[in-house]
C-alpha positions in Angstrom: -39.4 10.7 31.1 -40.8 10.5 27.6 -38.2 7.7 26.8 -39.4 5.6 29.7 -43.0 6.0 28.6 -42.4 4.8 25.0 -40.2 1.9 26.3 -43.1 0.9 28.6 -45.6 1.0 25.8 -43.3 -1.1 23.5 -42.7 -3.7 26.2 -46.4 -3.9 27.1 -47.3 -4.7 23.5 -44.4 -7.1 23.2 -45.4 -8.9 26.4 -49.1 -9.3 25.5 -48.2 -10.6 22.0 -45.5 -13.0 23.4 -47.9 -14.4 26.0 -50.5 -15.1 23.4 -48.0 -16.9 21.2 -46.8 -19.0 24.2 -50.1 -20.9 23.8 -48.9 -22.2 20.5 -47.0 -25.6 20.4 -43.3 -25.3 21.1 -41.1 -26.7 18.4 -37.5 -28.0 18.2 -36.3 -24.7 16.9 -33.4 -22.3 17.7 -33.9 -18.6 17.3 -31.0 -16.2 17.1 -31.4 -12.4 17.7 -28.5 -10.5 16.0 -27.1 -7.0 16.2 -23.6 -7.9 15.3 -23.9 -11.3 13.8 -20.3 -12.7 13.7 -20.6 -14.9 16.7 -24.0 -15.9 15.6 -22.9 -16.9 12.1 -20.2 -19.3 13.5 -22.7 -20.7 16.0 -25.4 -21.2 13.3 -23.1 -23.0 10.9 -21.9 -25.4 13.7 -25.5 -26.0 14.8 -26.5 -27.0 11.3 -23.5 -29.4 11.2 -24.5 -31.1 14.5 -28.3 -31.0 14.5 -31.4 -30.8 12.4 -33.0 -28.0 14.3 -34.9 -25.3 12.4 -32.9 -22.1 12.5 -34.5 -18.7 12.8 -32.5 -15.5 12.7 -34.0 -12.2 13.8 -31.9 -9.2 12.5 -32.1 -5.7 13.8 -31.2 -2.7 11.6 -27.6 -2.7 13.0 -26.8 -6.2 11.8 -25.0 -6.3 8.4 -24.4 -10.0 8.3 -26.3 -11.7 5.4 -26.9 -15.2 6.9 -28.8 -16.3 3.9 -29.0 -20.0 3.2 -31.7 -22.3 2.1 -34.0 -23.5 5.0 -33.1 -20.7 7.3 -35.8 -18.3 8.3 -34.5 -14.7 8.4 -36.6 -11.8 9.6 -36.3 -8.1 10.1 -36.7 -7.6 13.8 -37.9 -4.1 13.6 -41.3 -2.4 14.4 -41.0 -0.7 11.0 -41.7 -4.2 9.5 -44.8 -5.0 11.4 -45.4 -8.4 9.8 -41.8 -9.6 10.5 -41.9 -8.1 14.0 -44.9 -10.2 15.0 -43.5 -13.3 13.3 -40.3 -12.7 15.3 -42.2 -12.7 18.6 -43.9 -15.9 17.5 -40.6 -17.6 17.0 -39.2 -16.4 20.3 -42.3 -17.8 22.1 -42.2 -21.2 20.4 -38.5 -22.0 20.3 -36.7 -24.2 22.8 -33.3 -22.5 22.4 -32.6 -18.7 22.2 -29.3 -17.0 21.4 -28.7 -13.2 21.6 -25.5 -11.2 21.0 -26.4 -7.9 22.7 -28.6 -6.2 25.2 -32.3 -6.5 24.2 -34.9 -4.8 26.3 -37.7 -7.2 25.2 -36.0 -9.9 27.4 -37.4 -8.1 30.4 -40.9 -9.3 29.6 -40.3 -12.6 27.9 -41.0 -15.3 30.5 -39.9 -18.3 28.5 -41.2 -21.8 29.1 -39.3 -23.7 31.7 -37.3 -25.9 29.2 -36.0 -22.9 27.2 -32.3 -22.1 27.3 -31.4 -18.5 26.6 -27.7 -17.9 25.9 -25.9 -14.6 25.6 -23.1 -14.8 23.0 -22.2 -11.1 23.4 -20.2 -9.4 20.7 -16.7 -9.1 22.2 -14.0 -11.4 23.4 -12.9 -8.9 26.0 -13.7 -5.6 27.5 -11.6 -2.4 28.1 -14.5 0.0 29.0 -17.2 -0.7 31.5 -20.7 -1.6 30.4 -24.1 -2.8 31.5 -24.6 -2.4 35.3 -21.1 -1.0 35.6 -21.5 1.7 33.0 -21.2 5.0 34.9 -24.3 6.4 33.2 -26.5 3.8 34.9 -26.5 5.8 38.1 -28.5 8.5 36.3 -31.2 6.2 35.1 -34.5 5.7 37.0 -35.2 2.8 39.4 -37.6 1.4 36.8 -35.0 1.4 34.1 -32.5 -0.2 36.5 -34.9 -3.0 37.3 -35.5 -3.5 33.6 -31.8 -4.0 33.1 -31.7 -6.6 35.9 -34.7 -8.4 34.4 -32.9 -8.6 31.0 -29.6 -9.9 32.5 -31.3 -12.4 34.7 -33.0 -13.9 31.6 -29.7 -15.3 30.5 -29.3 -18.9 31.4 -25.7 -18.8 30.1 -23.2 -16.3 29.1 -20.4 -17.5 26.8 -16.9 -16.5 27.7 -13.4 -17.0 26.3 -11.5 -16.4 29.6 -11.8 -16.1 33.4 -11.1 -12.4 33.1 -14.2 -12.0 31.0 -16.2 -14.3 33.3 -15.5 -12.0 36.2 -16.5 -8.9 34.1 -19.8 -10.6 33.1 -20.6 -11.6 36.7 -20.3 -8.0 37.8 -21.9 -6.4 34.7 -24.9 -8.7 34.5 -25.3 -9.5 38.2 -25.0 -13.2 37.5 -23.5 -16.1 39.5 -20.8 -18.5 38.3 -23.4 -21.1 37.4 -24.4 -18.9 34.4 -20.9 -18.8 32.9 -20.3 -21.1 30.0 -16.5 -21.6 29.3 -16.6 -22.8 25.8 -14.7 -20.0 24.1 -15.8 -17.3 21.6 -17.2 -18.8 18.4 -15.8 -16.3 15.9 -12.2 -16.8 17.1 -12.3 -20.3 15.5 -11.4 -18.5 12.3 -8.0 -17.6 13.6 -7.1 -21.3 14.1 -8.3 -22.2 10.6 -5.2 -21.7 8.4 -7.1 -22.7 5.3 -9.8 -20.2 5.9 -7.3 -17.4 6.7 -5.3 -18.2 3.6 -8.4 -18.1 1.5 -9.5 -14.7 3.0 -6.0 -13.3 2.4 -5.9 -14.4 -1.2 -9.4 -13.0 -1.8 -8.5 -9.6 -0.5 -5.2 -9.5 -2.5 -7.1 -10.3 -5.6 -9.5 -7.5 -4.9 -6.7 -5.1 -3.9 -3.5 -6.0 -5.8 -1.6 -3.2 -4.0 -1.5 -5.5 -0.9 1.2 -7.6 -2.7 3.5 -4.6 -2.5 2.6 -2.7 0.6 1.8 -3.4 4.3 -1.5 -2.6 5.9 -2.2 -0.3 8.8 -5.8 -0.7 10.0 -7.3 2.2 12.0 -10.4 0.8 13.9 -11.4 3.1 16.7 -14.4 2.9 19.0 -17.6 4.4 17.6 -18.2 7.7 19.3 -21.8 8.8 19.0 -21.0 12.5 19.4 -18.3 12.4 16.7 -19.9 11.1 13.5 -18.4 13.8 11.2 -15.4 13.1 9.0 -13.9 16.5 9.8 -13.6 15.4 13.5 -11.4 12.4 12.7 -8.5 12.9 15.1 -6.0 11.0 13.0 -3.9 13.3 10.7 -4.2 11.4 7.4 -2.1 13.9 5.5 0.8 13.5 7.9 0.5 9.7 7.7 0.5 9.9 3.9 3.6 12.0 3.7 5.6 9.7 6.1 4.3 6.2 5.4 2.7 5.9 1.9 5.8 4.5 0.4 5.5 1.3 2.3 2.0 1.2 3.7 -1.7 1.6 2.9 -4.2 2.8 5.5 -7.5 1.0 6.0 -10.2 2.9 7.8 -12.8 1.0 9.8 -15.2 3.8 10.9 -18.8 4.2 11.8 -20.9 4.0 8.6 -22.3 7.5 9.3 -18.8 9.0 8.8 -18.1 10.2 5.3 -14.6 9.0 4.6 -13.6 11.7 2.1 -10.0 10.9 2.7 -10.3 8.0 0.2 -10.6 10.5 -2.7 -8.0 12.9 -1.2 -5.3 10.2 -0.9 -6.0 7.6 -3.6 -3.8 4.5 -3.4 -3.1 5.1 0.3 -6.5 5.3 2.1 -9.1 2.6 1.7 -12.5 2.8 3.5 -13.3 -0.7 4.7 -16.1 0.3 7.0 -18.7 -1.5 4.8 -17.0 -4.9 5.2 -19.4 -7.2 6.9 -16.8 -9.5 8.4 -13.7 -7.9 10.0 -11.8 -11.2 10.5 -10.4 -11.2 6.9 -9.3 -7.6 7.4 -7.4 -8.6 10.5 -5.6 -11.3 8.7 -4.1 -9.0 6.1 -3.4 -6.2 8.7 0.2 -5.7 9.7 -0.3 -3.0 12.3 -3.6 -2.3 14.1 -4.3 1.2 15.5 -7.2 1.2 17.9 -8.2 2.8 21.2 -11.0 1.4 23.5 -12.5 -1.1 21.0 -12.7 -4.8 21.6 -11.0 -5.6 18.3 -7.5 -6.0 19.9 -8.8 -9.0 21.8 -9.3 -11.1 18.6 -6.4 -9.4 16.7 -3.9 -10.4 19.4 -4.4 -14.0 18.4 -2.4 -13.1 15.3 0.5 -11.9 17.4 1.0 -8.7 15.5 1.7 -5.1 16.7 -1.0 -2.9 18.1 -0.9 0.8 18.7 -3.4 2.4 21.1 -4.3 5.9 19.9 -6.0 7.2 23.1 -6.0 11.0 22.3 -9.0 11.5 24.7 -8.0 9.2 27.5 -8.8 11.4 30.4 -12.2 12.4 29.0 -13.1 8.8 28.1 -12.0 7.6 31.5 -14.5 10.0 33.2 -17.4 9.2 31.0 -17.1 5.5 30.4 -14.6 4.1 33.0 -12.2 1.1 32.5 -12.0 -2.3 34.1 -8.3 -1.8 34.8 -5.8 0.9 34.5 -5.8 1.5 30.7 -2.1 1.8 30.1 -1.4 -1.3 32.1 -4.2 -3.3 30.4 -3.5 -2.8 26.7 -0.7 -4.8 25.0 1.0 -2.0 23.1 2.2 1.6 23.3 -0.4 4.3 24.2 0.0 7.4 22.1 -1.8 10.8 21.9 -0.6 12.2 18.5 -0.2 11.1 14.9 3.5 12.0 15.1 3.9 9.4 17.9 2.2 6.8 15.7 4.5 7.5 12.8 7.6 7.3 15.0 6.5 4.0 16.4 5.8 2.5 13.0 9.1 3.7 11.6 11.1 2.3 14.5 9.2 -1.0 14.3 10.2 -2.0 17.8 7.0 -3.6 19.2 6.9 -5.9 22.1 5.1 -8.9 20.7 5.6 -10.9 23.8 3.3 -8.5 25.5 0.7 -9.1 22.8 1.2 -12.9 23.2 0.6 -12.7 26.9 -2.6 -10.6 26.4 -3.9 -13.1 23.8 -3.4 -16.0 26.2 -5.1 -14.2 29.1 -8.2 -13.1 27.2 -8.6 -16.1 24.9 -8.0 -18.7 27.5 -10.8 -21.0 26.3 -10.8 -20.0 22.7 -8.7 -22.6 21.1 -10.2 -23.2 17.6 -13.2 -25.4 18.5 -15.3 -23.0 20.5 -18.4 -23.3 18.2 -18.3 -27.0 18.4 -18.0 -27.0 22.2 -20.8 -24.5 22.5 -23.3 -26.5 20.5 -22.4 -29.7 22.3 -22.9 -28.0 25.6 -26.2 -26.2 24.9 -27.8 -29.2 23.2 -26.8 -31.8 25.8 -28.7 -32.6 29.0 -28.2 -30.5 32.1 -25.6 -32.8 33.8 -23.3 -32.6 30.8 -23.8 -28.9 30.6 -22.7 -28.4 34.2 -19.5 -30.2 33.4 -18.7 -27.5 30.7 -19.6 -24.7 33.1 -16.9 -25.7 35.5 
């Protein structure tokens, strides 16, 4: 109840401020609202190559991407920075193009001018767990909250997808028709088709960590679990991995920033905490085996056609609380294990079905073929007739 009250106050102030700023002249300007930032970064760079539009980037506290470049306007989109917050609303009210990469409640009260196009970039190329209107927790929210969710999702003129599988998920999750689906591919996947960029990223990491010349990389990148932000609760047995695999491998940990990865000090030369890396793409390039669970990282990683192990130690519990789009064990392109011992046995045997990974990559990255950013900008900044051709 208290939560709804404070949300209502916030949105009321936002709406009043937004409506005042709508009286100001609209400019040829594109405003990006970033929580994750990677898709936005690729889109911004392509936008600057193709147009002369002013670029404004509104970052919330979750976003670790820098974005800094001369002529870009970058603001902290947080109420703790009141001046930046009001300037952010001004830019939202006076831009003709808006891009977002997450759910933002303020969209429920931003009645943009008729010529504005609001595009949802989202932050994942695919989805294992259910979200938005299909999230099981939605049934416990109030009618007012549910209506707010709908108002936000219906603000999207377009949602960018990399596959028909994801298009179907977005239609259900956001209650949108097919006319709102933009099949241009996922911008950040362009990196995995740029051999020069991948080679440069690999060389940079090897220079920073010379041990990569001698050992292979296991990357553990699980889903962030809000109720398990304590290093002592990490379900992976690091000691057992060290004893069995440290001769040939190093272990990279991509964990929630709140987790204290004390294992780095306990197993020097074997465990590396890469949680602070802003861009995960270079990490994926030098990774030989990915260990994940319900994260969206495998959707991009599969483009590299490398082995993936799915460490779903809490599968039954997670199924009940979050729900999946398909049967988990049939959906994922790799072995599903419950223990560290199983992980070790799989890695030692090195008998992974890469054809399964290849099939998965093609299904979920159907429209992501190395020029997604270019196609997206061409679509959004052309007239409506040309845009409809891209939708279909």
